[in-house]
PDB file with one MODEL, atoms N, CA, C and O in Angstrom:
MODEL        1
ATOM      1  N   UNK A   1      -6.945 -12.446  -5.571  1.00  0.00           N
ATOM      2  CA  UNK A   1      -7.677 -11.391  -5.502  1.00  0.00           C
ATOM      3  C   UNK A   1      -6.889 -10.283  -4.822  1.00  0.00           C
ATOM      4  O   UNK A   1      -7.483  -9.214  -4.687  1.00  0.00           O
ATOM      5  N   UNK A   2      -5.802 -10.364  -4.430  1.00  0.00           N
ATOM      6  CA  UNK A   2      -5.395  -9.032  -3.771  1.00  0.00           C
ATOM      7  C   UNK A   2      -4.692  -8.118  -4.957  1.00  0.00           C
ATOM      8  O   UNK A   2      -4.620  -6.890  -4.948  1.00  0.00           O
ATOM      9  N   UNK A   3      -4.156  -9.072  -6.049  1.00  0.00           N
ATOM     10  CA  UNK A   3      -3.341  -8.196  -7.272  1.00  0.00           C
ATOM     11  C   UNK A   3      -4.710  -7.848  -7.617  1.00  0.00           C
ATOM     12  O   UNK A   3      -4.822  -6.678  -7.252  1.00  0.00           O
ATOM     13  N   UNK A   4      -5.801  -8.227  -8.117  1.00  0.00           N
ATOM     14  CA  UNK A   4      -7.352  -7.434  -8.488  1.00  0.00           C
ATOM     15  C   UNK A   4      -8.092  -6.635  -7.966  1.00  0.00           C
ATOM     16  O   UNK A   4      -9.014  -5.922  -8.362  1.00  0.00           O
ATOM     17  N   UNK A   5      -7.399  -6.892  -6.636  1.00  0.00           N
ATOM     18  CA  UNK A   5      -8.165  -5.004  -5.626  1.00  0.00           C
ATOM     19  C   UNK A   5      -7.022  -4.246  -5.943  1.00  0.00           C
ATOM     20  O   UNK A   5      -7.433  -3.136  -6.280  1.00  0.00           O
ATOM     21  N   UNK A   6      -5.889  -4.283  -6.000  1.00  0.00           N
ATOM     22  CA  UNK A   6      -5.114  -3.631  -5.979  1.00  0.00           C
ATOM     23  C   UNK A   6      -5.352  -2.885  -7.787  1.00  0.00           C
ATOM     24  O   UNK A   6      -5.373  -1.682  -8.047  1.00  0.00           O
ATOM     25  N   UNK A   7      -5.467  -3.768  -8.552  1.00  0.00           N
ATOM     26  CA  UNK A   7      -5.174  -3.042  -9.989  1.00  0.00           C
ATOM     27  C   UNK A   7      -7.125  -2.320 -10.361  1.00  0.00           C
ATOM     28  O   UNK A   7      -7.376  -1.394 -11.133  1.00  0.00           O
ATOM     29  N   UNK A   8      -7.893  -2.909  -9.748  1.00  0.00           N
ATOM     30  CA  UNK A   8      -8.946  -1.875  -9.636  1.00  0.00           C
ATOM     31  C   UNK A   8      -8.921  -0.554  -8.953  1.00  0.00           C
ATOM     32  O   UNK A   8      -9.544   0.410  -9.400  1.00  0.00           O
ATOM     33  N   UNK A   9      -8.121  -0.501  -7.750  1.00  0.00           N
ATOM     34  CA  UNK A   9      -8.090   0.633  -7.195  1.00  0.00           C
ATOM     35  C   UNK A   9      -7.401   1.492  -8.103  1.00  0.00           C
ATOM     36  O   UNK A   9      -7.690   2.679  -7.957  1.00  0.00           O
ATOM     37  N   UNK A  10      -6.516   1.214  -9.059  1.00  0.00           N
ATOM     38  CA  UNK A  10      -5.410   1.716  -9.479  1.00  0.00           C
ATOM     39  C   UNK A  10      -6.267   2.358 -11.061  1.00  0.00           C
ATOM     40  O   UNK A  10      -6.160   3.435 -11.648  1.00  0.00           O
ATOM     41  N   UNK A  11      -7.148   1.056 -11.360  1.00  0.00           N
ATOM     42  CA  UNK A  11      -7.658   1.671 -12.153  1.00  0.00           C
ATOM     43  C   UNK A  11      -8.886   2.793 -11.921  1.00  0.00           C
ATOM     44  O   UNK A  11      -9.031   3.663 -12.780  1.00  0.00           O
ATOM     45  N   UNK A  12      -9.557   2.769 -11.032  1.00  0.00           N
ATOM     46  CA  UNK A  12     -10.378   3.897 -10.120  1.00  0.00           C
ATOM     47  C   UNK A  12      -9.920   5.124  -9.916  1.00  0.00           C
ATOM     48  O   UNK A  12     -10.627   6.104  -9.685  1.00  0.00           O
ATOM     49  N   UNK A  13      -8.479   5.104 -10.009  1.00  0.00           N
ATOM     50  CA  UNK A  13      -7.425   6.502  -9.704  1.00  0.00           C
ATOM     51  C   UNK A  13      -7.550   7.032 -11.100  1.00  0.00           C
ATOM     52  O   UNK A  13      -7.913   8.198 -11.258  1.00  0.00           O
ATOM     53  N   UNK A  14      -7.285   6.285 -12.093  1.00  0.00           N
ATOM     54  CA  UNK A  14      -6.581   6.843 -13.519  1.00  0.00           C
ATOM     55  C   UNK A  14      -8.307   7.007 -14.079  1.00  0.00           C
ATOM     56  O   UNK A  14      -8.357   7.794 -15.025  1.00  0.00           O
ATOM     57  N   UNK A  15      -9.463   6.530 -13.754  1.00  0.00           N
ATOM     58  CA  UNK A  15     -10.774   6.656 -13.891  1.00  0.00           C
ATOM     59  C   UNK A  15     -11.401   8.643 -13.939  1.00  0.00           C
ATOM     60  O   UNK A  15     -11.900   9.547 -14.609  1.00  0.00           O
ATOM     61  N   UNK A  16     -10.889   8.255 -12.746  1.00  0.00           N
ATOM     62  CA  UNK A  16     -11.759   9.742 -12.242  1.00  0.00           C
ATOM     63  C   UNK A  16     -10.226  10.776 -12.396  1.00  0.00           C
ATOM     64  O   UNK A  16     -10.275  11.997 -12.241  1.00  0.00           O
ATOM     65  N   UNK A  17      -9.135  10.147 -12.670  1.00  0.00           N
ATOM     66  CA  UNK A  17      -8.045  11.273 -13.242  1.00  0.00           C
ATOM     67  C   UNK A  17      -7.514  11.726 -12.308  1.00  0.00           C
ATOM     68  O   UNK A  17      -7.472  12.946 -12.146  1.00  0.00           O
ATOM     69  N   UNK A  18      -7.023  10.953 -11.536  1.00  0.00           N
ATOM     70  CA  UNK A  18      -6.175  11.327 -10.104  1.00  0.00           C
ATOM     71  C   UNK A  18      -5.052  11.056  -9.698  1.00  0.00           C
ATOM     72  O   UNK A  18      -4.480  11.437  -8.677  1.00  0.00           O
ATOM     73  N   UNK A  19      -4.576  10.101 -10.850  1.00  0.00           N
ATOM     74  CA  UNK A  19      -3.144   9.845 -10.701  1.00  0.00           C
ATOM     75  C   UNK A  19      -2.285  11.080 -10.731  1.00  0.00           C
ATOM     76  O   UNK A  19      -1.341  11.265  -9.963  1.00  0.00           O
ATOM     77  N   UNK A  20      -2.570  11.688 -11.417  1.00  0.00           N
ATOM     78  CA  UNK A  20      -1.453  13.225 -11.287  1.00  0.00           C
ATOM     79  C   UNK A  20      -1.330  13.746 -10.551  1.00  0.00           C
ATOM     80  O   UNK A  20      -0.256  14.279 -10.272  1.00  0.00           O
ATOM     81  N   UNK A  21      -2.731  13.872  -9.661  1.00  0.00           N
ATOM     82  CA  UNK A  21      -2.666  14.533  -8.194  1.00  0.00           C
ATOM     83  C   UNK A  21      -2.030  13.589  -7.320  1.00  0.00           C
ATOM     84  O   UNK A  21      -1.814  14.161  -6.251  1.00  0.00           O
ATOM     85  N   UNK A  22      -1.696  12.587  -7.298  1.00  0.00           N
ATOM     86  CA  UNK A  22      -0.910  11.494  -6.368  1.00  0.00           C
ATOM     87  C   UNK A  22       0.134  11.961  -5.876  1.00  0.00           C
ATOM     88  O   UNK A  22       1.095  11.935  -6.645  1.00  0.00           O
ATOM     89  N   UNK A  23       0.385  12.553  -4.474  1.00  0.00           N
ATOM     90  CA  UNK A  23       1.403  12.890  -3.847  1.00  0.00           C
ATOM     91  C   UNK A  23       2.223  12.233  -2.806  1.00  0.00           C
ATOM     92  O   UNK A  23       3.430  12.326  -2.582  1.00  0.00           O
ATOM     93  N   UNK A  24       0.952  11.295  -2.006  1.00  0.00           N
ATOM     94  CA  UNK A  24       1.816  10.648  -0.849  1.00  0.00           C
ATOM     95  C   UNK A  24       0.761   9.361  -0.921  1.00  0.00           C
ATOM     96  O   UNK A  24      -0.124   9.268  -1.771  1.00  0.00           O
ATOM     97  N   UNK A  25       0.971   8.564  -0.062  1.00  0.00           N
ATOM     98  CA  UNK A  25       0.717   7.145  -0.100  1.00  0.00           C
ATOM     99  C   UNK A  25       0.637   6.579   0.980  1.00  0.00           C
ATOM    100  O   UNK A  25       1.728   6.196   1.401  1.00  0.00           O
ATOM    101  N   UNK A  26      -0.367   6.329   1.723  1.00  0.00           N
ATOM    102  CA  UNK A  26      -0.515   5.985   2.891  1.00  0.00           C
ATOM    103  C   UNK A  26      -0.376   4.717   3.403  1.00  0.00           C
ATOM    104  O   UNK A  26      -1.403   4.135   3.751  1.00  0.00           O
ATOM    105  N   UNK A  27       0.826   4.103   3.533  1.00  0.00           N
ATOM    106  CA  UNK A  27       1.367   2.264   3.702  1.00  0.00           C
ATOM    107  C   UNK A  27       1.114   1.916   4.905  1.00  0.00           C
ATOM    108  O   UNK A  27       1.769   2.390   5.833  1.00  0.00           O
ATOM    109  N   UNK A  28      -0.117   0.815   5.150  1.00  0.00           N
ATOM    110  CA  UNK A  28      -0.144   0.239   6.026  1.00  0.00           C
ATOM    111  C   UNK A  28      -1.100  -1.202   5.589  1.00  0.00           C
ATOM    112  O   UNK A  28      -2.240  -1.072   5.142  1.00  0.00           O
ATOM    113  N   UNK A  29      -0.524  -2.416   5.768  1.00  0.00           N
ATOM    114  CA  UNK A  29      -1.599  -3.258   5.346  1.00  0.00           C
ATOM    115  C   UNK A  29      -3.047  -3.626   6.459  1.00  0.00           C
ATOM    116  O   UNK A  29      -2.841  -3.762   7.665  1.00  0.00           O
ATOM    117  N   UNK A  30      -3.890  -3.702   6.112  1.00  0.00           N
ATOM    118  CA  UNK A  30      -5.066  -4.296   6.526  1.00  0.00           C
ATOM    119  C   UNK A  30      -5.577  -5.077   7.162  1.00  0.00           C
ATOM    120  O   UNK A  30      -5.413  -6.165   6.611  1.00  0.00           O
ATOM    121  N   UNK A  31      -6.030  -5.155   7.884  1.00  0.00           N
ATOM    122  CA  UNK A  31      -6.774  -6.132   9.032  1.00  0.00           C
ATOM    123  C   UNK A  31      -8.378  -6.533   8.078  1.00  0.00           C
ATOM    124  O   UNK A  31      -8.767  -7.681   7.864  1.00  0.00           O
ATOM    125  N   UNK A  32      -8.952  -5.505   7.715  1.00  0.00           N
ATOM    126  CA  UNK A  32      -9.675  -5.574   6.937  1.00  0.00           C
ATOM    127  C   UNK A  32      -9.946  -6.013   5.419  1.00  0.00           C
ATOM    128  O   UNK A  32      -8.912  -5.927   4.757  1.00  0.00           O
ATOM    129  N   UNK A  33     -11.041  -6.456   4.694  1.00  0.00           N
ATOM    130  CA  UNK A  33     -10.813  -6.523   3.564  1.00  0.00           C
ATOM    131  C   UNK A  33     -11.196  -5.205   2.668  1.00  0.00           C
ATOM    132  O   UNK A  33     -11.798  -4.184   3.000  1.00  0.00           O
ATOM    133  N   UNK A  34     -10.590  -5.627   1.325  1.00  0.00           N
ATOM    134  CA  UNK A  34     -11.038  -3.821   0.901  1.00  0.00           C
ATOM    135  C   UNK A  34     -12.662  -3.673   0.829  1.00  0.00           C
ATOM    136  O   UNK A  34     -13.358  -4.670   0.637  1.00  0.00           O
ATOM    137  N   UNK A  35     -13.295  -2.223   1.012  1.00  0.00           N
ATOM    138  CA  UNK A  35     -14.375  -2.142   0.942  1.00  0.00           C
ATOM    139  C   UNK A  35     -15.198  -2.312   2.548  1.00  0.00           C
ATOM    140  O   UNK A  35     -16.350  -1.978   2.826  1.00  0.00           O
ATOM    141  N   UNK A  36     -14.300  -2.857   3.319  1.00  0.00           N
ATOM    142  CA  UNK A  36     -14.789  -2.935   4.485  1.00  0.00           C
ATOM    143  C   UNK A  36     -15.162  -1.667   5.215  1.00  0.00           C
ATOM    144  O   UNK A  36     -15.975  -1.667   6.140  1.00  0.00           O
ATOM    145  N   UNK A  37     -14.714  -0.879   4.894  1.00  0.00           N
ATOM    146  CA  UNK A  37     -14.671   0.979   5.648  1.00  0.00           C
ATOM    147  C   UNK A  37     -14.027   0.584   7.035  1.00  0.00           C
ATOM    148  O   UNK A  37     -14.287   1.443   7.877  1.00  0.00           O
ATOM    149  N   UNK A  38     -13.446  -0.209   7.412  1.00  0.00           N
ATOM    150  CA  UNK A  38     -12.287  -0.291   8.538  1.00  0.00           C
ATOM    151  C   UNK A  38     -10.921   0.323   8.201  1.00  0.00           C
ATOM    152  O   UNK A  38     -10.338  -0.128   7.215  1.00  0.00           O
ATOM    153  N   UNK A  39     -10.412   1.197   8.837  1.00  0.00           N
ATOM    154  CA  UNK A  39      -8.742   1.978   9.299  1.00  0.00           C
ATOM    155  C   UNK A  39      -8.725   1.126   9.961  1.00  0.00           C
ATOM    156  O   UNK A  39      -9.112   1.579  11.037  1.00  0.00           O
ATOM    157  N   UNK A  40      -8.359  -0.740  10.173  1.00  0.00           N
ATOM    158  CA  UNK A  40      -7.390  -0.950  10.920  1.00  0.00           C
ATOM    159  C   UNK A  40      -6.053  -1.334  10.702  1.00  0.00           C
ATOM    160  O   UNK A  40      -6.114  -2.440  10.165  1.00  0.00           O
ATOM    161  N   UNK A  41      -4.929  -1.011  10.832  1.00  0.00           N
ATOM    162  CA  UNK A  41      -3.800  -1.233  10.688  1.00  0.00           C
ATOM    163  C   UNK A  41      -3.121  -2.287  10.840  1.00  0.00           C
ATOM    164  O   UNK A  41      -3.097  -2.770  11.971  1.00  0.00           O
ATOM    165  N   UNK A  42      -2.323  -2.994   9.682  1.00  0.00           N
ATOM    166  CA  UNK A  42      -1.656  -3.972  10.201  1.00  0.00           C
ATOM    167  C   UNK A  42      -0.400  -3.622   9.425  1.00  0.00           C
ATOM    168  O   UNK A  42      -0.236  -2.672   8.660  1.00  0.00           O
ATOM    169  N   UNK A  43       0.840  -5.006   9.928  1.00  0.00           N
ATOM    170  CA  UNK A  43       1.861  -4.373   9.406  1.00  0.00           C
ATOM    171  C   UNK A  43       2.145  -5.086   7.880  1.00  0.00           C
ATOM    172  O   UNK A  43       1.396  -5.914   7.362  1.00  0.00           O
ATOM    173  N   UNK A  44       3.447  -4.545   7.272  1.00  0.00           N
ATOM    174  CA  UNK A  44       3.165  -4.678   5.796  1.00  0.00           C
ATOM    175  C   UNK A  44       3.775  -5.936   5.616  1.00  0.00           C
ATOM    176  O   UNK A  44       4.931  -6.325   5.781  1.00  0.00           O
ATOM    177  N   UNK A  45       2.374  -6.678   5.108  1.00  0.00           N
ATOM    178  CA  UNK A  45       2.768  -8.629   4.659  1.00  0.00           C
ATOM    179  C   UNK A  45       1.832  -8.959   4.907  1.00  0.00           C
ATOM    180  O   UNK A  45       1.246  -9.785   4.209  1.00  0.00           O
ATOM    181  N   UNK A  46       1.169  -8.296   6.317  1.00  0.00           N
ATOM    182  CA  UNK A  46       0.235  -9.055   7.253  1.00  0.00           C
ATOM    183  C   UNK A  46      -0.959  -9.200   7.043  1.00  0.00           C
ATOM    184  O   UNK A  46      -1.415 -10.290   7.389  1.00  0.00           O
ATOM    185  N   UNK A  47      -1.803  -8.318   6.489  1.00  0.00           N
ATOM    186  CA  UNK A  47      -2.703  -8.061   6.473  1.00  0.00           C
ATOM    187  C   UNK A  47      -3.419  -8.512   5.161  1.00  0.00           C
ATOM    188  O   UNK A  47      -2.713  -9.342   4.589  1.00  0.00           O
ATOM    189  N   UNK A  48      -4.646  -8.238   4.445  1.00  0.00           N
ATOM    190  CA  UNK A  48      -5.304  -8.401   3.290  1.00  0.00           C
ATOM    191  C   UNK A  48      -4.362  -7.832   2.019  1.00  0.00           C
ATOM    192  O   UNK A  48      -4.327  -8.457   0.958  1.00  0.00           O
ATOM    193  N   UNK A  49      -3.771  -6.866   2.176  1.00  0.00           N
ATOM    194  CA  UNK A  49      -3.216  -6.879   1.224  1.00  0.00           C
ATOM    195  C   UNK A  49      -1.944  -7.674   0.853  1.00  0.00           C
ATOM    196  O   UNK A  49      -1.824  -7.951  -0.341  1.00  0.00           O
ATOM    197  N   UNK A  50      -0.906  -8.112   1.768  1.00  0.00           N
ATOM    198  CA  UNK A  50      -0.342  -8.664   1.717  1.00  0.00           C
ATOM    199  C   UNK A  50       1.243  -8.216   1.124  1.00  0.00           C
ATOM    200  O   UNK A  50       1.662  -7.158   1.593  1.00  0.00           O
ATOM    201  N   UNK A  51       1.915  -8.745   0.394  1.00  0.00           N
ATOM    202  CA  UNK A  51       3.658  -8.737  -0.301  1.00  0.00           C
ATOM    203  C   UNK A  51       3.147  -8.662  -1.299  1.00  0.00           C
ATOM    204  O   UNK A  51       3.356  -7.588  -1.864  1.00  0.00           O
ATOM    205  N   UNK A  52       2.443  -9.443  -1.889  1.00  0.00           N
ATOM    206  CA  UNK A  52       2.150  -9.488  -3.590  1.00  0.00           C
ATOM    207  C   UNK A  52       1.037  -8.051  -3.795  1.00  0.00           C
ATOM    208  O   UNK A  52       0.897  -7.304  -4.764  1.00  0.00           O
ATOM    209  N   UNK A  53       0.629  -8.058  -2.981  1.00  0.00           N
ATOM    210  CA  UNK A  53      -0.195  -6.842  -3.146  1.00  0.00           C
ATOM    211  C   UNK A  53      -0.087  -5.256  -3.197  1.00  0.00           C
ATOM    212  O   UNK A  53      -0.819  -4.430  -3.743  1.00  0.00           O
ATOM    213  N   UNK A  54       1.544  -5.053  -2.139  1.00  0.00           N
ATOM    214  CA  UNK A  54       2.397  -3.764  -2.345  1.00  0.00           C
ATOM    215  C   UNK A  54       3.139  -4.260  -3.341  1.00  0.00           C
ATOM    216  O   UNK A  54       3.726  -3.366  -3.950  1.00  0.00           O
ATOM    217  N   UNK A  55       3.328  -5.277  -3.720  1.00  0.00           N
ATOM    218  CA  UNK A  55       4.496  -5.375  -5.045  1.00  0.00           C
ATOM    219  C   UNK A  55       3.685  -4.721  -6.088  1.00  0.00           C
ATOM    220  O   UNK A  55       4.249  -3.894  -6.804  1.00  0.00           O
ATOM    221  N   UNK A  56       2.357  -4.998  -6.279  1.00  0.00           N
ATOM    222  CA  UNK A  56       1.716  -4.043  -7.142  1.00  0.00           C
ATOM    223  C   UNK A  56       1.103  -2.840  -7.158  1.00  0.00           C
ATOM    224  O   UNK A  56       0.748  -2.179  -8.134  1.00  0.00           O
ATOM    225  N   UNK A  57       1.014  -2.628  -6.116  1.00  0.00           N
ATOM    226  CA  UNK A  57       1.031  -1.184  -5.997  1.00  0.00           C
ATOM    227  C   UNK A  57       2.545  -0.393  -5.735  1.00  0.00           C
ATOM    228  O   UNK A  57       2.411   0.822  -5.875  1.00  0.00           O
ATOM    229  N   UNK A  58       3.484  -0.668  -5.503  1.00  0.00           N
ATOM    230  CA  UNK A  58       5.051  -0.195  -5.311  1.00  0.00           C
ATOM    231  C   UNK A  58       5.293  -0.272  -7.279  1.00  0.00           C
ATOM    232  O   UNK A  58       6.258   0.311  -7.772  1.00  0.00           O
ATOM    233  N   UNK A  59       4.668  -0.756  -7.838  1.00  0.00           N
ATOM    234  CA  UNK A  59       5.499  -0.954  -9.255  1.00  0.00           C
ATOM    235  C   UNK A  59       4.613  -0.087 -10.393  1.00  0.00           C
ATOM    236  O   UNK A  59       4.863  -0.007 -11.596  1.00  0.00           O
ATOM    237  N   UNK A  60       3.393   0.603  -9.585  1.00  0.00           N
ATOM    238  CA  UNK A  60       2.518   1.403 -10.476  1.00  0.00           C
ATOM    239  C   UNK A  60       3.213   2.468 -10.515  1.00  0.00           C
ATOM    240  O   UNK A  60       3.776   2.846  -9.488  1.00  0.00           O
ATOM    241  N   UNK A  61       3.350   3.352 -11.992  1.00  0.00           N
ATOM    242  CA  UNK A  61       4.572   4.412 -11.999  1.00  0.00           C
ATOM    243  C   UNK A  61       4.202   5.918 -11.609  1.00  0.00           C
ATOM    244  O   UNK A  61       4.961   6.882 -11.707  1.00  0.00           O
ATOM    245  N   UNK A  62       2.720   5.928 -11.089  1.00  0.00           N
ATOM    246  CA  UNK A  62       2.057   7.169 -10.252  1.00  0.00           C
ATOM    247  C   UNK A  62       2.253   6.954  -8.659  1.00  0.00           C
ATOM    248  O   UNK A  62       2.517   7.887  -7.901  1.00  0.00           O
ATOM    249  N   UNK A  63       2.080   5.508  -8.216  1.00  0.00           N
ATOM    250  CA  UNK A  63       2.550   5.583  -7.149  1.00  0.00           C
ATOM    251  C   UNK A  63       4.028   5.682  -6.884  1.00  0.00           C
ATOM    252  O   UNK A  63       4.307   6.107  -5.763  1.00  0.00           O
ATOM    253  N   UNK A  64       5.465   5.251  -8.015  1.00  0.00           N
ATOM    254  CA  UNK A  64       6.822   5.609  -7.462  1.00  0.00           C
ATOM    255  C   UNK A  64       7.321   6.805  -7.778  1.00  0.00           C
ATOM    256  O   UNK A  64       8.491   7.189  -7.772  1.00  0.00           O
ATOM    257  N   UNK A  65       6.231   7.418  -8.085  1.00  0.00           N
ATOM    258  CA  UNK A  65       6.478   8.956  -7.964  1.00  0.00           C
ATOM    259  C   UNK A  65       6.403   9.465  -6.785  1.00  0.00           C
ATOM    260  O   UNK A  65       7.233  10.289  -6.404  1.00  0.00           O
ATOM    261  N   UNK A  66       5.064   8.917  -5.778  1.00  0.00           N
ATOM    262  CA  UNK A  66       5.119   9.320  -4.560  1.00  0.00           C
ATOM    263  C   UNK A  66       5.990   9.087  -3.612  1.00  0.00           C
ATOM    264  O   UNK A  66       6.911   8.270  -3.607  1.00  0.00           O
ATOM    265  N   UNK A  67       5.558  10.079  -2.549  1.00  0.00           N
ATOM    266  CA  UNK A  67       6.177   9.893  -1.407  1.00  0.00           C
ATOM    267  C   UNK A  67       5.228   8.745  -0.456  1.00  0.00           C
ATOM    268  O   UNK A  67       4.012   8.640  -0.616  1.00  0.00           O
ATOM    269  N   UNK A  68       6.001   7.930   0.534  1.00  0.00           N
ATOM    270  CA  UNK A  68       5.524   7.211   0.815  1.00  0.00           C
ATOM    271  C   UNK A  68       5.510   7.290   2.589  1.00  0.00           C
ATOM    272  O   UNK A  68       6.538   7.484   3.238  1.00  0.00           O
ATOM    273  N   UNK A  69       4.114   7.096   3.216  1.00  0.00           N
ATOM    274  CA  UNK A  69       4.123   7.372   4.630  1.00  0.00           C
ATOM    275  C   UNK A  69       3.464   5.750   4.700  1.00  0.00           C
ATOM    276  O   UNK A  69       2.678   5.083   4.027  1.00  0.00           O
ATOM    277  N   UNK A  70       4.679   5.480   6.515  1.00  0.00           N
ATOM    278  CA  UNK A  70       4.527   4.199   6.757  1.00  0.00           C
ATOM    279  C   UNK A  70       3.329   4.326   7.854  1.00  0.00           C
ATOM    280  O   UNK A  70       3.731   5.101   8.722  1.00  0.00           O
ATOM    281  N   UNK A  71       2.247   3.950   8.102  1.00  0.00           N
ATOM    282  CA  UNK A  71       1.367   3.570   9.586  1.00  0.00           C
ATOM    283  C   UNK A  71       1.128   2.566   9.813  1.00  0.00           C
ATOM    284  O   UNK A  71       0.135   2.176   9.198  1.00  0.00           O
ATOM    285  N   UNK A  72       1.724   1.614  10.670  1.00  0.00           N
ATOM    286  CA  UNK A  72       1.876   0.969  10.977  1.00  0.00           C
ATOM    287  C   UNK A  72       1.883   0.686  12.663  1.00  0.00           C
ATOM    288  O   UNK A  72       2.454   1.496  13.393  1.00  0.00           O
ATOM    289  N   UNK A  73       1.247  -0.450  13.197  1.00  0.00           N
ATOM    290  CA  UNK A  73       1.801  -0.202  14.721  1.00  0.00           C
ATOM    291  C   UNK A  73       2.825  -0.741  15.137  1.00  0.00           C
ATOM    292  O   UNK A  73       3.691  -1.308  14.470  1.00  0.00           O
ATOM    293  N   UNK A  74       2.770  -0.579  16.341  1.00  0.00           N
ATOM    294  CA  UNK A  74       4.012  -1.013  16.884  1.00  0.00           C
ATOM    295  C   UNK A  74       5.063   0.080  17.014  1.00  0.00           C
ATOM    296  O   UNK A  74       4.811   1.257  16.759  1.00  0.00           O
ATOM    297  N   UNK A  75       6.363  -0.400  17.459  1.00  0.00           N
ATOM    298  CA  UNK A  75       7.716   0.734  17.725  1.00  0.00           C
ATOM    299  C   UNK A  75       8.625   0.794  16.520  1.00  0.00           C
ATOM    300  O   UNK A  75       8.312   0.308  15.433  1.00  0.00           O
ATOM    301  N   UNK A  76       9.673   1.362  16.745  1.00  0.00           N
ATOM    302  CA  UNK A  76      10.626   1.965  15.950  1.00  0.00           C
ATOM    303  C   UNK A  76      11.333   0.823  15.249  1.00  0.00           C
ATOM    304  O   UNK A  76      11.543   0.731  14.039  1.00  0.00           O
ATOM    305  N   UNK A  77      11.624   0.078  16.083  1.00  0.00           N
ATOM    306  CA  UNK A  77      12.218  -1.498  15.723  1.00  0.00           C
ATOM    307  C   UNK A  77      11.067  -2.068  14.325  1.00  0.00           C
ATOM    308  O   UNK A  77      11.637  -2.419  13.292  1.00  0.00           O
ATOM    309  N   UNK A  78       9.766  -2.123  14.351  1.00  0.00           N
ATOM    310  CA  UNK A  78       9.118  -2.469  14.053  1.00  0.00           C
ATOM    311  C   UNK A  78       8.764  -1.007  12.412  1.00  0.00           C
ATOM    312  O   UNK A  78       8.347  -1.400  11.322  1.00  0.00           O
ATOM    313  N   UNK A  79       8.934  -0.142  12.573  1.00  0.00           N
ATOM    314  CA  UNK A  79       8.963   0.538  11.456  1.00  0.00           C
ATOM    315  C   UNK A  79      10.017   0.386  10.471  1.00  0.00           C
ATOM    316  O   UNK A  79       9.821   0.538   9.265  1.00  0.00           O
ATOM    317  N   UNK A  80      11.270   0.047  11.050  1.00  0.00           N
ATOM    318  CA  UNK A  80      12.550  -0.566   9.994  1.00  0.00           C
ATOM    319  C   UNK A  80      12.274  -1.875   9.254  1.00  0.00           C
ATOM    320  O   UNK A  80      12.577  -2.200   8.106  1.00  0.00           O
ATOM    321  N   UNK A  81      11.436  -2.728  10.475  1.00  0.00           N
ATOM    322  CA  UNK A  81      11.087  -3.935   9.482  1.00  0.00           C
ATOM    323  C   UNK A  81      10.322  -3.413   7.993  1.00  0.00           C
ATOM    324  O   UNK A  81      10.589  -3.453   6.792  1.00  0.00           O
ATOM    325  N   UNK A  82       9.348  -2.967   8.763  1.00  0.00           N
ATOM    326  CA  UNK A  82       8.087  -2.507   7.521  1.00  0.00           C
ATOM    327  C   UNK A  82       8.951  -1.864   6.330  1.00  0.00           C
ATOM    328  O   UNK A  82       8.900  -2.243   5.159  1.00  0.00           O
ATOM    329  N   UNK A  83       9.879  -0.662   6.911  1.00  0.00           N
ATOM    330  CA  UNK A  83      10.200  -0.020   5.390  1.00  0.00           C
ATOM    331  C   UNK A  83      11.314  -1.004   4.836  1.00  0.00           C
ATOM    332  O   UNK A  83      11.495  -1.183   3.632  1.00  0.00           O
ATOM    333  N   UNK A  84      11.951  -1.547   5.716  1.00  0.00           N
ATOM    334  CA  UNK A  84      12.539  -2.564   4.721  1.00  0.00           C
ATOM    335  C   UNK A  84      12.174  -3.288   4.015  1.00  0.00           C
ATOM    336  O   UNK A  84      12.931  -3.422   3.053  1.00  0.00           O
ATOM    337  N   UNK A  85      11.137  -4.005   3.994  1.00  0.00           N
ATOM    338  CA  UNK A  85      10.037  -5.062   3.860  1.00  0.00           C
ATOM    339  C   UNK A  85       9.297  -4.001   2.654  1.00  0.00           C
ATOM    340  O   UNK A  85       8.855  -4.756   1.788  1.00  0.00           O
ATOM    341  N   UNK A  86       9.072  -2.906   2.369  1.00  0.00           N
ATOM    342  CA  UNK A  86       8.674  -2.574   1.211  1.00  0.00           C
ATOM    343  C   UNK A  86       9.874  -2.214   0.037  1.00  0.00           C
ATOM    344  O   UNK A  86       9.867  -2.385  -1.182  1.00  0.00           O
ATOM    345  N   UNK A  87      10.891  -1.645   0.944  1.00  0.00           N
ATOM    346  CA  UNK A  87      12.302  -1.378   0.095  1.00  0.00           C
ATOM    347  C   UNK A  87      12.530  -2.479  -1.031  1.00  0.00           C
ATOM    348  O   UNK A  87      12.630  -2.091  -2.195  1.00  0.00           O
ATOM    349  N   UNK A  88      12.617  -3.881  -0.724  1.00  0.00           N
ATOM    350  CA  UNK A  88      12.515  -5.043  -1.150  1.00  0.00           C
ATOM    351  C   UNK A  88      11.278  -5.021  -2.253  1.00  0.00           C
ATOM    352  O   UNK A  88      11.397  -4.954  -3.477  1.00  0.00           O
ATOM    353  N   UNK A  89      10.175  -5.089  -1.553  1.00  0.00           N
ATOM    354  CA  UNK A  89       8.707  -5.417  -2.425  1.00  0.00           C
ATOM    355  C   UNK A  89       8.604  -4.664  -3.897  1.00  0.00           C
ATOM    356  O   UNK A  89       8.002  -5.051  -4.899  1.00  0.00           O
ATOM    357  N   UNK A  90       9.720  -2.953  -3.618  1.00  0.00           N
ATOM    358  CA  UNK A  90       9.646  -2.313  -4.643  1.00  0.00           C
ATOM    359  C   UNK A  90      10.545  -2.466  -5.590  1.00  0.00           C
ATOM    360  O   UNK A  90      10.495  -1.888  -6.675  1.00  0.00           O
ATOM    361  N   UNK A  91      11.532  -3.352  -5.193  1.00  0.00           N
ATOM    362  CA  UNK A  91      12.887  -3.778  -6.138  1.00  0.00           C
ATOM    363  C   UNK A  91      12.836  -4.770  -7.184  1.00  0.00           C
ATOM    364  O   UNK A  91      13.848  -5.035  -7.832  1.00  0.00           O
TER     365      UNK A  91
ENDMDL
END
């Protein structure tokens, strides 16, 4: 379901011709499911998006051209872990 949700979101961007305007991606995993209208952050890979969802997001050409800003809970050490995981998922 996560890969499908990512695909639907990216299709929505394309349908509305917004991929060319995508400059920044706000990256955090989600405590709530897609469409829950709740912005509760979780560490990368530990929420509803998960590793596979982030792998799909980071593989998209429009996302690969954008800057990625991590906004996850915690301290600097946890930010480093989230960043390293994103780098591995992008490879």
